[in-house]
Structure formats: structure tokens, C-alpha cells
C-alpha positions in Angstrom: 0.0 0.0 0.0 1.3 3.4 -1.0 2.0 5.6 2.1 3.6 9.0 2.1 3.9 10.9 5.4 4.5 14.2 3.7 1.4 13.8 1.6 -0.6 13.0 4.7 0.8 16.0 6.5 -0.2 18.2 3.5 -3.7 16.9 3.6 -4.1 17.2 7.4 -2.5 20.6 7.5 -4.8 21.9 4.7 -7.9 20.5 6.6 -6.8 22.1 9.9 -6.0 25.5 8.4 -9.3 25.4 6.5 -11.2 24.7 9.7 -9.2 27.5 11.4 -10.4 29.9 8.6 -14.0 29.0 9.2 -14.2 29.1 13.0 -14.1 32.2 15.1 -12.4 30.2 17.9 -9.0 31.4 16.7 -10.1 35.0 17.2 -11.4 34.3 20.7 -8.2 32.4 21.6 -6.0 35.1 20.4 -8.0 37.7 22.3 -7.8 35.6 25.5 -4.0 35.4 25.4 -3.6 39.0 24.6 -2.8 38.8 20.9 -6.1 40.3 19.7 -4.2 42.8 17.5 -3.2 39.9 15.2 -6.8 39.1 14.3 -6.7 41.7 11.5 -4.0 39.8 9.6 -5.3 36.4 10.5 -6.8 35.7 7.1 -3.6 36.5 5.2 -1.6 34.1 7.5 -4.2 31.3 7.4 -4.7 31.5 3.7 -1.0 31.4 3.0 -0.6 28.4 5.3 -3.5 26.7 3.5 -1.9 27.3 0.1 1.4 26.0 1.3 -0.1 22.8 2.7 -2.1 22.2 -0.5 1.1 22.8 -2.6 3.0 20.2 -0.4 0.2 17.7 -0.9 0.0 18.2 -4.6 3.8 18.0 -5.0 4.0 14.8 -2.9 1.1 13.3 -4.9 2.9 14.1 -8.1 6.2 12.6 -6.9 4.5 9.5 -5.6 2.7 8.8 -8.8 5.3 9.4 -11.4 6.9 6.3 -12.9 10.3 5.3 -11.7 13.2 4.3 -13.9 
């Protein structure tokens, strides 16, 4: 069975960052620990993390599926 830990990390990271984009729990948590000023830039950070994890998953899928010599 084909297993690639980097591919799994890309998928799980993309799911977690997508959930973080959709829930206001991050805003509440940042406000609770005194980092409420960061909530204005939270979307830019989370979206770039989401793109990075999706790129990692796509790259590892491509590497895992290409034919070997």
C-alpha cells in the first residue's frame, strides 16, 4: 500500500488550516491570550498556510505517482 507521510501532512494541514479559517475560535483564543491585534491579519496568514499545505500535498502526490526508472 502506498503511504507517504509528507502527503498525509499536507492533507491534514490543509484541513486544519481550512477549519481555522472557518471558525471564530481562533479570534477568541488570540483575544484571550492578549494577541487580539493579530486578528486583523489572521486571514492572510491562514490563507497562505492553506496554500502551502495544498502545494505540499500536490507535490508529494505528483512525486509518488510518477513512474520510476
